[in-house]
C-alpha angles and dihedrals in degrees: 000000000000091000092051093050092045091052092048091050091051095049107029142036116257115239118232094245091053096053096093090056088068088072093057090075089069091064100072092037095055095039093050091052089052093047094048092050094044091050089051091049092053097039092100088069094059108021128061121255105270094048101045092071088056089058090049090051090047090060090059096037089053097036101052100059092038090051089051091052090047090054091049090050091046090053090050092047092048092050094049093043093050092047091049094044090055090055098037129297108202120210115260135167090255092074088100085077090073089071117026100049091046088053091056090053088053091053091046092050090047092052091049089050092050096047100038098041086218119152092213093063092043091055091043091051091052092047092051093054113104117251126211112258128209114245111239121211132191115348094359095296119138111274116247117208115240114249118231112230118225118237115244114264091244090064094049090073 
């Protein structure tokens, strides 16, 4: 799937409705990093002592270049999404891909941080986590929730 999308990006222009599908590529990348590191972490339960460290190393040897490719793809997806959003990004059912695949990259980055003990990946994992945003109402002012009025006691029966 990644190869097909990459080839299409190189040869053709991406339509506005197809832009969210660029984010789907991050899903298998992030999830495979998580899986490789989790398998390495649990290898001691199934593999004898000299070989389990090889599985732990495999999680990092696989995860680091795949994470780099995921960051390159994320930068490409961000650039194309921002360019398209400035022109007009129509709603499509593929908008779910703005959340789930990014979440798998967060779990992949977190597993790299846990297994490499590297500060860079720890900081990156924290920066990738979503933060709560304030809802803005009319004219950019903070949104105030509407209060429900209680019915008078006489109407309650």
